[in-house]
C-alpha positions in Angstrom: -0.1 -0.1 -0.2 1.2 3.4 -0.4 0.8 5.4 2.3 1.0 9.7 2.2 1.0 12.6 5.0 0.5 15.7 3.8 1.3 19.1 6.4 -0.8 21.8 5.2 0.2 25.0 6.3 -2.6 27.4 6.1 -3.3 31.1 6.4 -4.5 31.9 9.8 -7.5 33.6 8.4 -8.5 31.0 6.7 -7.9 27.8 9.1 -11.0 27.6 10.4 -12.5 27.4 7.2 -10.0 24.6 5.7 -12.6 21.6 6.3 -15.3 23.4 3.9 -12.6 24.8 1.6 -11.2 20.7 1.3 -14.6 19.3 1.2 -15.3 18.6 -2.3 -11.2 17.6 -2.9 -11.6 14.8 0.4 -15.1 13.7 -0.6 -14.3 13.1 -4.6 -10.6 11.2 -3.3 -12.2 9.1 -0.4 -14.7 7.6 -3.4 -12.3 6.6 -6.0 -11.6 3.1 -6.5 -8.1 2.2 -4.9 -8.7 4.8 -1.5 -8.7 3.4 1.7 -8.9 6.4 4.0 -8.5 9.8 3.8 -8.3 12.1 7.2 -7.6 15.3 8.1 -6.7 16.3 11.1 -5.4 19.8 12.8 -2.3 20.0 15.0 -2.9 20.5 18.3 0.9 22.8 17.9 0.0 25.2 15.2 -4.1 25.9 14.3 -2.9 27.1 11.4 -1.8 24.0 10.0 -3.4 21.0 8.6 -2.7 16.8 8.4 -3.5 14.9 5.8 -2.8 11.1 6.1 -3.9 9.0 3.4 -3.5 5.8 1.4 -4.1 3.8 -1.3 -4.0 0.5 -3.1 -0.3 0.0 -4.5 -1.8 1.2 -8.0 -4.0 3.9 -6.8 -2.3 7.0 -6.3 -1.3 7.3 -9.5 -4.6 7.4 -11.0 -5.4 10.1 -7.9 -3.1 12.4 -9.0 -4.4 12.2 -12.2 -7.4 12.7 -11.4 -9.5 16.0 -12.5 -10.5 16.6 -8.9 -7.0 16.5 -7.6 -6.0 18.7 -11.1 -8.5 21.5 -10.3 -8.0 21.7 -6.4 -4.5 22.2 -6.3 -4.1 24.0 -9.5 -2.8 27.9 -9.3 -5.6 30.1 -8.0 -7.6 27.3 -7.0 -9.3 27.9 -3.3 -7.2 25.3 -1.8 -4.2 26.9 -3.5 -5.6 30.0 -2.4 -5.5 29.2 1.0 -1.8 28.0 1.5 0.8 30.1 3.3 3.6 27.5 1.7 3.8 24.5 -0.4 2.8 21.5 1.3 5.4 19.3 3.0 4.9 15.3 1.9 6.3 11.9 2.4 5.0 9.3 0.7 5.7 5.8 0.8 5.0 2.2 -0.4 4.6 0.2 2.6 4.1 -3.5 3.8 0.6 -4.2 4.8 -3.1 -3.2 4.0 -4.4 -1.3 6.9 -4.5 -0.1 10.4 -2.5 -2.7 12.9 -2.9 -2.7 16.3 -0.1 -1.2 18.4 1.7 -3.9 20.2 3.5 -1.8 22.7 0.5 -0.6 24.3 -3.0 -2.6 24.7 -6.4 -1.6 25.8 -9.0 -4.6 27.2 -12.6 -3.3 26.4 
């Protein structure tokens, strides 16, 4: 599977609107064949930073990047592009597995 983590530094005045700004892009990506998850989180240390954790089947990331909704969302002048302070930072890796595993170092009993 392909595991991707991206940090988005959003303009302070638009940080609270980020979930709405990215809503269509998020919904379209989640509906893609090969998408395993596409989850946004807001940094506790920097309220203007959002972290996206996404995963795709091995062949799913290329169709995602080439999709119409990706091209539209990332285009210069798009609402998403205009809301950012800087180019997003990304880590993209091929990893073994097919999803989330339980953490071995910590077990919680119901």
